[in-house]
C-alpha positions as CSV (number, residue, x, y, z in Angstrom):
1,M,120.9,48.7,144.7
2,R,123.0,51.8,144.7
3,S,122.0,52.7,141.2
4,L,118.4,52.6,142.2
5,T,119.0,54.8,145.3
6,K,120.8,57.4,143.3
7,K,118.0,57.6,140.7
8,L,115.5,58.0,143.5
9,V,117.5,60.7,145.1
10,S,117.9,62.5,141.8
11,F,114.2,62.2,141.0
12,V,113.3,63.7,144.5
13,K,115.7,66.6,144.0
14,K,114.4,67.5,140.5
15,E,111.8,70.3,140.5
16,D,110.1,69.4,137.3
17,G,107.2,67.7,139.0
18,P,106.3,70.5,141.4
19,T,106.6,73.0,138.5
20,A,104.2,71.0,136.4
21,V,101.8,70.9,139.2
22,E,102.0,74.6,139.8
23,Y,101.3,75.3,136.1
24,A,98.3,73.0,136.1
25,V,96.8,74.8,139.1
26,M,97.4,78.2,137.5
27,L,95.8,76.9,134.3
28,A,92.8,75.7,136.2
29,L,92.4,79.1,138.0
30,I,92.6,80.9,134.7
31,V,90.0,78.7,133.1
32,V,87.6,79.2,136.1
33,V,88.1,83.0,135.9
34,C,87.5,83.0,132.1
35,I,84.3,81.0,132.5
36,A,83.0,83.3,135.2
37,A,83.8,86.4,133.1
38,I,82.1,84.9,129.9
39,S,79.0,84.0,132.0
40,A,78.8,87.4,133.4
41,L,79.3,89.1,130.1
42,G,76.8,86.8,128.4
43,K,74.1,87.7,131.1
44,N,74.8,91.5,130.6
45,A,74.7,91.2,126.8
46,N,71.4,89.2,127.0
47,N,69.9,91.9,129.3
48,T,71.0,94.7,126.9
49,F,69.6,93.0,123.9
50,S,66.4,92.3,125.6
51,K,66.0,96.0,126.5
52,V,66.8,97.1,123.0
53,G,64.4,94.5,121.5
54,S,61.6,95.7,123.8
55,A,62.3,99.3,122.9
56,V,62.2,98.5,119.1
57,N,59.0,96.6,119.4
58,Q,57.2,99.6,121.1
């Protein structure tokens, strides 16, 4: 029983779990920002190409 208690205490004291969670949250935020940036750039590029295409057709 004492061995199990020692393992449990050492597991709680370790900081590997919270560190992994922090990295996962940071990665999720980075992915969200990248998707938003790509979406905004795609819309701007589409508008620009549409204007150029309209100008060329005239």
